[in-house]
BARO-326631 format. One record per atom (N, C-alpha, C, O): x, y, z. Coordinates in steps of 0.2 Angstrom, whole numbers, plus 2048, in hexadecimal, padded with zeros to 3 digits. Each point is the difference from the previous one (the first is absolute). Layout:
N
XYZ...
//
This chain:
428
8CEBED6167FC7FA8018047FA8018057FF7FC7FA7FC8088047FA8027FF7FB7FA7FC8007FC80A7FC8048007FB7FB7FA7FB8017FD7FD7FB80180280C7FA7FB8017FA8037FD7FC7FC7FD80380B8047FA8037FD8007FF7F97FA7FF7FD80C8038008007FF7F87FE7F97FE7FD7FF7FB8067FC8087FF7F97FF7F87FF8007FE7FC7FC7FF80680A7F97FF8017FC8037FB7FB7FD7FD8068098017FD8037FB8017FD7F97FB7FF7FC80B7FE8038017FD7F97FC7F98007FD7FF7FB8037FE80B7FC7FA8007F88017FF7FD7FC7FC8018098077F98027FF7FE8027F97FB7FE7FD80A8058007FF8027F98007FA7FB7FC8007FB8097FC8068007FA7FC7FA7FB8017FD7FE7FB80080280B7FA7FC8017FA8037FD7FC7FD7FC80480A8047FA8047FD8017FF7F97FA7FF7FC80C8018018018007F97FE7F97FD7FC7FF7FB8067FC8097FE7F97FE7F87FF8007FE7FD7FC7FF8068097F97FF8017FC8047FA7FB7FD7FD8088098027FD8047FA8017FC7FA7FB8017FB80A7FC8048027FC7F97FB7FA7FF7FF7FF7FA7FF7FE80B7FC7FA8007F88027FE7FC7FF8058038047F57F98017FF7FD7FB7FC7FA8007FE8097FA8017FD7FA7FD7FD7FC8047FD7FB7FE8038068097FD7FC8057FB8048058018068017FB7F68017FB8038057FE7FB8067FF7FA7FE8008088087FD7FC8057F98007FF7FC8058008017F58017F97FF8007FE7FB8058047FB8027F68068017FD7FA8057FE7FA7FC7FC8017FB8077FA8067FE7FA7FC7FB7FB8057FD7FC7FD8038058097FC7FD8057FF8058068048048017F67FB8027FF8058057F97FD8047FC7FD7FD8038068097FA7FE8047FE8078048058048017F57FC8017FE8068048017FE8077FE7FB80280580A8018017FF8077FA8038057FD8047FE8037F88087FB8028048027FD8078057FC8017F78058048027FE8077FE7F88007FB7FE7FE80A7FE8047FF7F98007FF7FE8088058008047F58007FE7FE7FE8077FC7FA8007FE7FE7FB80080080B7FB7FB8018037F97FD8067FF8017F67FE7FB8027FA7FD8058017FA8047FB7FE7FD80B8008048027FB8088018028048017FC7FC80080B8078028028047F98017FD7FB80180A8067FF8047FB8027FF7FE8077FF8048058007F57FD7FF7FE8078058028048068017FE7F98008098058038048067FC8008068028017FA7F77FE8067FC8018048007F98057FD7FF7F88077FC8048017FA8018077FE8018027FA7FF80280B8008087FF8078028028018068008047F68028068028028067FB7FE7FF7FA8018068097FD8067FC7FE7FE7FA7FB8027FB8017FB8077F97FE7FB7FB8028027F98028067FF7FF7F57FD8018027F97F97FF7FD7FC7FB80180280A7FB7FA8007FC8017FF7F98038057FD7FB7F67FF8027FF7F97F98007FC7FB7FD8028058087FA7FA8017FC8018007F98048027FD7F77FA7FF8017FE7F97FB8047FC7FA8008028098037F97FC8047FC8017FF7F98057FD7FE7F68047FD8018007F98008077FD7FB80380080B7FE7FD8008077FD7FD8007F97FE7FB7FE80180B7FF7FC8007FA8068027FB8017FB7FB80280B8048058017FC8077FE8028018008068037FF7F58077FE8028058068007FE8067FE8087F98048058068008077FD8018017FA80280480B7FE8077FE8018028018078057FC8027F78088028028018077F98008047FB8017FD8067FE8097FA8008048018048068068018027F58018028008038067F97FF8047FB7FF7FD8068018097FA7FE8047FE8068058048048027F57FE7FE7FE8058047FC7FD8067FB7FC7FF8088058077FD7FD8067FC8068048018067FF7FA7F88057FB8048037FF7FF8077FF7FB80280180B8027FE8008077FA8068008008038057FC7FD7F67FC8067FF7FB8008067FE8068028007F58017FB8008068037FE8067FC80080580B8007FC8037FE8068008078048008057FD8007FA80A8018068048078008038018048058037F77FA8078018028047FD7FA7FE7FD7FC8098048058047FE7FA8007F97FF7FF7FC8058028027F58017F97FE8077FE7FE8038047FB8007F88088077FE7FF8007FA7FB7FD7FB8018078067FA8027FB7FB8077FD8018048047FF7FC7F68048077FE8028047FE7FA8068008007F67FD7FB8047FE7FA7FA7FE7FA7FB8008028088017F87FB7FE7FB8037FD7FA8068007FF7F67FC7FD8037FC7FB7FB7FF7FA7FA8008028088007F87FB7FF7FB8037FA7FB8068007FF7F57FC7FF8037FA7FC7FA7FE7FC7FA8028018077FA7FA7FB7FC7FC7FD7FB8048037FC8037F68047FD7FD7FA8038007FA7FC7FE8007FA8037FA8098007FA7FC7F97FE7FE7FF7FE7FB7FC80380A7F97FF7FE7FC8048058028008067F98047F87FC8048047FD7FD8077FF8038058007F67FA7FD7FD8068057FD8057FE7FC8048088067FB8067FE8058048068027FF8057FD8057FA8088048058038077FF7FC8058048027FC7F87F98077FF7FD8018057FC7FC8037FC80B7FF8048028057FB8077FE7FD8037FB8027FE8087F88077FF7FD8048067FF7FD8057FD8097FB8058048058007FE8068047FE8008058038067F87FD8068038068048028067FF8007F88078038058058037FD8038067FA80180180B8018037FE8048067FE8077FE8028037FC7F98008087FD8077FF8048048058027FE8058008087F88038058047FC8078007FB8017FC8068038097FC8068018058068018038008067FE8047F58058058018077FD8018048038047FD7F77F98067FD8018017FB8068057FD8017F68038038007FC8077FC7FA7FF7FB8007FC8067FB8087FD7FA8007F98008047FC7FC7FF8048098057F98018047FE8077FF8038047FD7F77FD8067FC8077FF7FB8018057FE7FB80380080B7FE7FB8028057FB8047FC8028057FD7F87F98037FA8037FC7FC8048057FD7FD80580380A7FB7FC8038057F97FF8007FD7FE7FB80080380B7F87FF8007FD8057FA8028057FF7FA7F87FD7FC8037FB8048017FA7FD8037FB8097FA8048048017FB8017FA7FB7FE7FA8028058077F98027FA7FB8078017FE8038058018007F67FD8078007FE8027FB7FA7FE7FB8008068087FC8037FC7FA8067FC8028048038047FD7F77F98077FD8018048037FA7FE8047FC8087FB8058058027FA7FE7FC7FA7FE7FA8018048087F97FF7FC7FA8047FA8008068008037F77FA7FB8047FA8008007FE7F87FC8007FD80A7FE8018027FE7F97FD7F87FF8047FC8007F68048007FD7F97FF7FB8007FB7FA8028018087FD7F97FB8007FA7FB7FB8018017FA8027F88087FD7FB7FC8017FB8007FA8008057FC7FD7F68027FC7FF7FA7F98028027FE7FF8067FE8037F67F98028017FC7F98028017FB7FD7FB8068087FC7FA8038047FC8057FE7FB8018088078008047FC8057FE8008077FD8058028047F58027FE8008078068018048067FD7FF7FA8088058058028057FF7FF8077FA80180280B7FE8027FF7FF8078048068048068007FF7F68048048048058048007FE8087FA7FF80380B8007FF8017FE8078038068058058037FE7F77FE8078028058058017FD8077FC7FC80280A8068018017FE8077FD8068058038067FF7F87F98057FD8058048027FF8077FD7FB8038078088008027FF8077FA8018057FF7FD8057FC8087F87FA8018047FB8037FB8028067FD7F87F78027FB8047FC7FD8068037FF8008068008057F67FE8068027F87FF8037FD7FB7FE8018098067F98008027FD8077FF8028058027F87FB7FB7FD7FA7FD8047FF7F98038047FE7FC7F68008037FD7FA7FD8037FA7FA80280080A7FF7FB7FE8037F98007FA7FB8057FC8007F68037FC8007FA7FB7FA8007FC7FC8057FF8037F57FE7FA7FF7FB7FD7FA8028047FB7FE7F68048047FE7FA8027FE7FB7FA8007FA8017FD8097FA7FE7FC7FA8057FE7FB8008027FA8067FB8098057FE7FC7FF7FB7FA8038017FB7F87FB8077FF7FA7FB8077FD7FE8017FD7FB80380280A8067FD8008037FE8067FE8038058067F87FC8027FD8068078048028058007FB7FC80280B8068038028037FB8067FC7FC80280A8057FF8037FB8058048048068038057FE7FC7F98088048038058037FA8047FE7FB8018088078018057FB8048048048058038057FE7FD7F98088048038058088017FE8027FB7FD80180B8048078017FF8018037F97FB8017FC80B8008028028037FA8017FB7FB8067FC8007F68037FB8017FB7FB7FE8037F97FE7FC7FB80480A8047FE8047FA8037FC7FA7FD8007FA8097FE8068047FD7FA7FF7F88008037FD7FB7F980080A8007F97FF7FC7FE7FA7FB8037FE8087F77FF7FC7FE7FA7F97FD8017FC8007FC8037FE80A7F97FD8027FF8018078057FF8057F68047FD7FE8028077FD7FA8037FA8008028097FB7FF7FD7F98037FD8028078038038047F77FA7FD7FC8018067FD8078017FD8018058038037F57FD8078017F87FF8007FD7FB7FE80080A8067F98008017FD8047F98048047FE7F67FB8017FD8037FA7FB8058027FD7FF8058028067F77FB8058017FE8037F98048017FB7F68008047FD8037FA8008077FF7FB8037FE80A8018058008078008078037FE8057FC8007FB80A7FE8068037FF8028068057FB80280380B7FF7FF8018058058068047FE8057FE7FD7FA8098048068057FF8028007F98058047FE7F87F87FD8038007F97FB8047FC7FA7FE7FF8088087FE7FC8047FC8017FF7F97FB8007FC80B8008018018007F98077FC7FF8048008047FC7FD7F68067FE7FC8008037FA7FC8007FB8098048048018047FA8067FD7FC8057FD8027FA8047F78057FE7FC8038067FC7FC8057FF80A7FB7FE8038057FC7FF7FD7F98037FB7FE7F98087FE7FE7FE7FA8028067FA8038058027FB7F97F88018057FB7FC8078017FC8008048068057F97FD8078017F97FF7FE7FC8058028027F77FA7F97FF7FE7FB7FC8057FA8007FF80A7FD8067FC7FD8057FB8048048028068017F97F78027FB8048047FC7FB8048017FA7FF7FB8098057FC7FC8057F98018007FE8067FF7FE7F58017F88018017FF7FE8088027FB8027FA80A8017FE7FE8077F97FE7FF7FC8057FE8017F58047F97FF8017FE8018078037FC8057F98097FC7FE8018077F97FF8017FC8027FC8027FB80A7F97FE8017FF7FC8068048018057F77FB7FC7FE7FC8068027F97FF8057FE7FD7F77FE8068017F88008007FD7F98037FB7FF7F98087FC8007FD7FA8078017FC8027FC7FC80180A8068078017FD8057FC8048057FD7FE7FA8038098047FC8048007F97FF8057FC8017F68017FC8007F97FE7FC7FC8058027FA8017F98088027FC7FC8057FE7F97FD7FD8007FA8057FB8097FE7F97FE8067FD7FC7FF7F97FF80680A7FF8067FD7FD8047FC8058018038058007F77FA8047FC8048078028008038037FB8017FC80B8078028008047FD7FB8007FA7FE80580B7FF8057FE7FB7FD7FE7F98047FE7FC7F68048037FE7FE7F98008067FC8017FF7FA8008078088018067FC7FB8007FA8028017FA7F77FF8087FB8007FB7FB8068017FA8007FE8088058067FC8068008008037F98037FF7FB7F88068047FF8037F98068047FF8028017FA80280280A8068037FF8057FC7FE8058027FC7FC7F88078057FB7FD7FE7FE7F98057FF7FC7F58008027FE7FE7F98038067FC8027FF7FA7FC8078088028067FC8088007FF8028017FB8027FE80B8078007FF8027FB7FC8058017FC7F87F98048027FB7FB7FF8027F98057FE7FC7F68058027FE8027FA8058057FD8038007FB7FF80580A8058057FE8067FE7FE8048027FC7FF7F98088077FD7FF8007FB7FA8057FF7FD7F57FF8018007FC7FA8008047F98017FD7FB7FE80A8067FF8047FA8068048008018048048047FC7F78068048007FF8078018048038037F78017FA8008078017FE8028088028058027FC7F68027FE8028078047FC8057FE7FF8068077FD7F78047FC8058038038068027FD80580080A7FA8038048057FC8038058028058037F77F97FD7FB8048047FF7FB8067FF7FB8008028088067FF7FD8067F98018037FC8057FE8017F68067FA8018028007FF8088037FB8037FA80A8018008008077F97FF8027FB8047FE8047F78067F97FF8037FF8048078037FE8057F98077FB7FF8048067F97FF8027FD8058038017F57FD7F97FF8038017FE8078047FE8037F68048017FF7FE8077F97FE8017FB8037FE8057F78057F97FD8017FC8048048028038067F77FF7F97FC8048048018077FF7FD8048048087FE7F88018077FF7FB8057FE7FC7FD7FC8038098067FB8057FE8048067FD8058028027F78027FA8038067FE8008058058058048017F57FD8037FF8058048017FF8088028058037FE7F57FF8007FF8078057FA8018017FB7FC80380580A8047FB8027FC7F98017FA8018028097FA7FC7FD7F98018067FC8028038018057FE7F97F78067FD8018058037FC8018007FA8038048098058047FD7FE8077FF7FA80280180A8037FE7FE8077FF7FC8017FA8017FC7FB7FB8098057FB8017FA8058027FA8058028017F87FE7FA8038017F98038078008058017FD7F78048058028078008068018048058047FE7FC7F88078068018058067FC7FD8068038017F97F87FC8067FC7FE8028017F88057FD7FE7F78067FF8028017F88078037FF8037FD7FB7FF8088088068037FF8067FB8018057FF7FC7FB7FD80A8057FB8018007FA7FC8057FE7FD7F58008017FF7FA7FC8008017F98027FB7FC7FD80B8018018017F98058057FF8057FE7FC7FA8088068058067FE8077FF8028058017FC7FC7FC80A8078008038047FA7FD8067FF8017F77FC7FB8037FB7FD8058027FA7FE8047FC8077F88038058027FB7FD7FE7F97FD7FA7FF80380A7FC7FE7FE7F97F98007FE7FF7FD7FB7FD80580A7F97FF7FF7FD8057FA8018068007FC7F77FB7FE8047FA7F87FF8007FD8047FD8007F78067F97FE7FF7FE7FE8078037FC8037F68057FF7FD7FD8057F97FE7FE7FD8037FC8017F78067FA7FD7FF7FC8008068027FD8057F88077FB7FD8018067F97FC8007FC8027FC8047F98087FA7FC8017FE8008078027FB8047FA8097FF7FE8008077F98048007FE8057FC7FE7F98097FA8038027FA7FC8027FB8028038067F77FC7FB7FB8017FF8008087FA7FF80280B8028027FF7FF8077FD8078037FC7FF8058068067F87FC8068027F98007FF7FC8028048027FB7F67F97FF7FE7FC7FB8057FB8018028097F97FF7FD7FB8047FF8028077FB7FE80380A8058008008028077FA8048027FD8008058018057F67FB8058027FA7FD8027FD8028058017F87F87F97FD8028017F98037FB7FC80180B8028018017FA8037FC7FF8067FD7FA80180380A8047FD7FF8067F88038007FC7FD8048038087F87F98038007FF8047FA8058027FD7F57FF8007FF8047FA8038078018008028068018017F58028078007FB8047FC7FD7FE7FC8038098067FC8047FD8028027F98067FF7FE7F58037FE8028027F98068058008048007FC7FB8058098058058008077FD8028058027FD7FC7F98078067FD8018037FC7FA8068007FF7F57FD7FD8037FD7FA8028057FB8067FF7FE7F78068028028057FB8078038028048027FC7FD7FF80B8068038038067FB7FE8058037FF7F97F78028067FB7FF8028007F98068007FF7F68007FC8028007F98048077FF8057FF7FD7F98068068038077FF8077FF8038058037FD7FC7FA8098068008038057FB7FC8068018007F77FA7FE8057FB7FC8028037FA8068007FE7F68037FE8028037FA8058068018048017FC7FA8038098058058028077FE8028058037FE7FB7F78058067FD8028047FD7FA8068017FF7F77FC7FC8037FF7FA8038067FD8068007FD7F68058028038067FD8068038048058027FC7FB7FE80A8068028048067FC7FF8068027FF7F97F78018067FB7FF8038017F98068007FF7F58017FC8038017F98048068008058007FC7F98068078038068008077FF8038058037FD7FB7FA8088077FE8048057FD7FB8058018007F87F97FD8047FC7FC8038057FA8067FF7FE7F58047FF8028047FA8068068028048017FB7FC80180B8058058028077FD8008058038007FB7F68008067FC7FF8017FD7FA8047FB7FF7F88067FC8017FD7F97FD7F98008037FC7FB7F98028097FD7F98007F98007FD7FC8048038037F87F97FA7FF7FD7FC7FB8048027FC8037F78067FE7FC7FC8047FA7FC7FC7FD8047FC8037F68047FB7FC7FD7FB7FE8048017FC8057F98067FA7FA7FE8057FD7FA7FE7FF7FE7FA7FF7FE80B7FD7F97FF7F98008037FF8038057FC7FB7F77F98008038007FB8058037FA8007F88078057FF7FC8057FC7FA7FE7FA8017FD8087F98057FC7FA7FD7FA7FF8057FF8028057FC7FA7F87FA7FF8048017FB8068047FC7FF7F88058068007FC8067F97FE8028007FF8067FB8017F67FA7FE8028007F98028037FB7FE7F98038088007FA8038057FF8058007FA80380580A7FE8058008057FD8008077FC8058028057F68027FD7FF8078038058057FD8028058098007FA8038058057FD8077FF7FF8038058007FF7F57FE8077FF7F88007FE7FD8058018017F57FD7F98007FD7FD8067FD7FC8048038077FE7F87FE8077FC7F97FF7FD7FE7FB7FE7FF80B8037F98017FD8008047FA8058027FE7F58008008008057FA8038068018038037FB7FD80080B8038078018087FF8008038057FD8007F68058077FF8008027FF7F98058027FD7F77FA7FF8017FE7F98008077FC8048017FB7F78038078008077FC8068048028028037FB8017FC80B8068048018067FD7FC8048047FD7FC7F68028057FD7FC8008027F98058027FD7F57FE8007FF8027FA8028087FF8038027FB7FB80280A8028077FF8088018008028047FD8017F88088078018008037FD7FA8058037FD7F97F88008037FD7FA7FE8057FA8058007FB7F68038057FE8057FB8058068008038027FB7FF80080B8058058018077FD7FD8038047FC7FF7F68068067FD7FD8008007F98058027FD7F67FC8008007FF7F87FF8077FD8038017FA7FA8048087FE8067FC8028068038008057FC8037FC80A8028068028068047FD8018068008037F57FD8068037FD8068018058058037FE7F97FC8088058018068067FB7FF8068028007F97F87FE8057FB7FF8038007F97FD8027FB80A7FC8058038007FA7FE7FA7FB8018007FA7FC7FB8097FE7FA7FD7FB7FD8048008018067FC7FA7F77FB7FC8048017F97FF8017FE7FA7FF7FD80B8007F97FF7F97FE8037FF8018067FD7FD7F67F97FE8027FF7F98027FD7FC7FD80680380A7FF7FA8037F97FE8017FE7FA8007FD80B8017F97FE8017FE7FC7FA7FC7FB8008058087FA7FD7FD7FA8047F97FF7FC7FC7FD80A8048048037F97FF7FE7FB8058007FA7FE7FE8078087FF7FB8057F97FF8027FF7FB8047FC8097FA7F97FF8027FD7FB7FC8027FE7FB7F97FF8087FC7FB7FE7FB8037FA7FC8048028057FA7F87FB8037FB7F97FF8017FC8047FE8027F78067F97FF8017FE8048077FA80180080A8018047FF8048068058058018057FE8037FA8087FB8068057FF8028028078058038017F77FB8048028028078047FB8048028018068007FA7F68047FA8038067FE7FC8008027FA8057FB8098067FE7FD7FD7FA7FB7FC7FC8028088037F97FF7FA7FB8017FA8058068008027F67FB7FE8017FA8048077FD7FE8037FC8047FF8047F68067FD7FD8068038048067FD7FF7FA8098048068038027FE8028088048048027F77FA8017FE8028078037FB8048007FA7FF8048088078037FC8047FB7FC8058017FB8037F98077FD7FA7FD8047FD8058057FB7FF8028098077FF7FD8058057FD8057FC7FE8058048027FB7F67FC8057FC8048078007FC8057FF80A7FB8048048078008077FF7FD8028047FC8017F78068077FF7FE8007FB7FA7FC7FB8008088067FB8017FC7FA8037F98028048008057FB7FB7F88047FA8008078017FD8018057FD8037F58038068017FD7FF8017F88048047FD7F77F98017FE8017F97FE8077FE8018037FB7FC80080A7FE8078008058058008008047FC8057FA8088068058008047FF7FA8028057FD7FE7F58008038007F97FC8047FB8038037FC7F77FC8047FC8047FB8018088018018037FB8007FF80C8018078018078027FD8018057FC8047F78058078017FE8008007F98048047FD7F87F87FF8008007F97FC8057FD8018027FA7FB80280A7FC8057FD8038078007FE8047FD8087FC8068048078008048017F98047FB7FF7FA80A7FD8038017FA8088028018018058038037F77FA8078018018028077FC8058038017F77FF7FA8018067FC8008068058038057FE7FA7FA8088008068048078028038018068028047F57FD8068018038068007FB8068008027F88017F88058007FB8028077FD8058017FC7F88048078018077FE8068028038027FE8068028077F78068038037FE8048067FA80280080B7FF8057FE8048067FE8077FD8038037FC7F98008087FD8077FE8028058068007FE8058018087F98018058057FA8058017FF8038047FC7FC7F77FA8048007FA7FC8018007FA7FF7FB8098037FA7FC8027FB8007FA7FA7FF8018088047F97FC8017FA7FF7FA7FB7FD8017FB8077FA8078007FA7FB7F97FD8007FD7FF8058017FE7F57FA7FC8008027F98048057FE8017F58008028017FA8047FC7FA7FD7FC8027FB8047F88077FD7FA7FD7FC7FD8068018018067FA7FC7F87FC7FC8047FF7F97FD8027FE7FB7FB7FE8097FF7F97FE7FC8007FA8007FB7FC7FC80A8027FC8007FA8028057FC7FD8027FB8098018068048057FB7FC8068008008047FB7FD7FE80B7FC8078008058058028047FF8057FD8067F88058068027FD8038067FA80180180B8028037FE8038067FD8077FE8028037FB7F87FF8087FD8067FF8048068038027FF8057FE8067F78048068027FB805804802805802
//
């Protein structure tokens, strides 16, 4: 055996030993978004799709001693070249200004190529970050892939400027866009007890109506509450909402059944998922014309079967799934739901509450409905379209999530008792 081979084996053994010894830390997703095709108005304009710097500002949930970034070309049909990358603290979310920071590398290189349909981690960066910190990730893209991969519902301003400016303290003259591109996750290295919650759903989880840079989605409120309580300070929250999303059929973005593995299971450190989705499935059924009783019954069956399948997938990976009831949308002009659609909603919610499929239940329906008209949102939390909550409504939702759901130690068996918002044990 050559001295070179012996040295290489020795280096590998030293690395493996060091990694095996570090049992006191774990990688978790502290921020993330759901990826989809960014086309039409959601795509970068043609004059900003080549040789540009893209600076994207995010607010992480949990803190850690090191960070790494996951980039995505999940929906691209040709390789995406990353010419350079940089991460820094954002001076203020509503500006492109940064303070300090470090260059990103990929397998030791300053540049990288992400194959079509693939995703890629940066190397870890020794940049300690506090829970709730605002970070700016800057990427130099020699040419954006086509179609582009991203998330249109950023509720945050991103900045683009011609040329390589990833380390510039301020991108003076940059154009603004309210979308994210190619950025899937920001992970932190936290204590061994750290873990992540993924909230997966539609526009209500995505934060429809929230103004850019305000960070007032219900998931933001939940993350704020978690970091204020010492027992849950190491828990990250990822918002995996997509506006218009459905469980069964594609709409704006891939259907929930298709994206669940990538958006929940594949993320680092996920221990819980909160599933709030189904209102678009219910509304679309009768949006254009009435449906037969058989079609209504079939839809309810398909939605509840979808829930069951998703929970089984999560359980196979040790992830608990918390079901959330669908909130009322009576009076909404887009879906104009009638008695049959309301009956469907009630049937789905009854399944969520009583089937025992979910490990726990958050009863958003009970929290958000109008006590005087149970088929409508409470006017105090209605944005005005009778479907989406107002900013006050998102706060009420975030405050309704019991933090006790996330204080139990990690389990390897699915036989543990679960909690609900009303402390009802899971039916066996």
